[in-house]
N, C-alpha and C positions, 0 to 999 in steps of 0.2 A: 491607485493599484496602478501601473503601469501593463500590466499583461494580465491576462487571465486567470495563468498559473498560480499568480499570487495569491489568488481566494484557496486553494489548498494545503499554502503554508500557516505553520503554528500546531500547536498539539490538538493529540484529536482523542477522542477515548468513546470504547463500547460500555453498555450494560457487564457485560463479562469482567471490566476490567484489561481488557486490550488497549496499548497505548501506541499511536502513531505518532512521532515526532517531526515536521517535512520545514526542509529548509530552502528558500533561494539558491541557487548556482548562479554564477555571471551569465553562463550560454543560455538560460532559460531554458533551464531543467531544474529537476528539485534535486535531496540527499532525504531518503527515508530511513529513520531510524525505528523501530519496531521493537516492543516491549509487550510481553505477555503475561496476563492477568495479575499486574500488582507486582511485578517483579521489576527488581533495582537495576539486571541487565540484560543485555538485549539478548532476543533468542536466538539459539543456536541454530542454524541450518543446516539435519545432517546434509539434506541431496546436494549439499555445496560443503562438502569435506568438512561441515559442522562450524561454517566460520558464521561470526557471529552477522545479526541483522543489522551492519551500524552501513550508513552512508547506501544504502541501494539506491540505483539511478530510478528516477520517473521522469515519464516523458509525456505528452499533452499528449493526446490522440483526439487529432478534430474529426479526423472520418469516424470514431464512434463518439459525439456530439459535447466532444470539450472534455473525457474522463481522463482521469489518470491512469500510466499504466508502469507500476512500480519492477521491475525486472529483482527477480527473488534466486535467481542462482546465474548474474552476469554473464547472460548467452551459452549458460553449456545445455540447457534447456529450452522449453517452452515458460517455463514458470512464473508466471506475473500476476500480483495483485492489484487489480484494476478499480479504480474509486470514480464515483462521479456523484455530484450533485443531486439532491432531489428535485427533481424537472419541478414540480409545484412549490417549491421552495424559493423566493428569492435573496435570502438572507445568507444564504453560506453557508450555514452552521450545521449542515447534515450531509454526511456522507456513505453513500449506500458502496458496499464493500461488493466483491467479487472476484471469481478465481478464469485465470486466461491461461491453458496451456494446449499441446499437439495432445490430441487422443491417445495418443502413440506412444506418450510416457505414461504407461500405467503405472509404475513405478514410485511416482510422485501423487498417489493416495493414499499412499499410508502416511503421508505427511501433512494431509489436509488440516489434521487434529490440533496443529500447531497453530494453524493461521484462525481457526474460527472458533466462535461459532462467525458467523458470515455473518452481524447483524451493524445495524447502521450505528455510523462513529460522530460524538458529539464534537463540535468545539470547544477546548477546555477553556 
């Protein structure tokens, strides 16, 4: 491993079947594709012109303890998926997800179901 961000790379799946494919970019960012519950095509993002959730930009957030922030809408609004490792685990095999957004972006509430459940992802 050359950088901490590489621990996030790979295929991750939660118990509901949501899947994240994360690959490293040359500039120490990652590209993330999100598949919902066993679907073979990337999720559509209705809050972002129905674009598929392919190659979404992820950046390491060192101020938040080395978590990964994935931009779900290319800076159109504040919608991000945040992934962090379980602090009690040293194997980097489980990611804990959360949603980050500006409080005033209430229109995003109705889209949470597409990303939920926010359950732990396990490395495939």
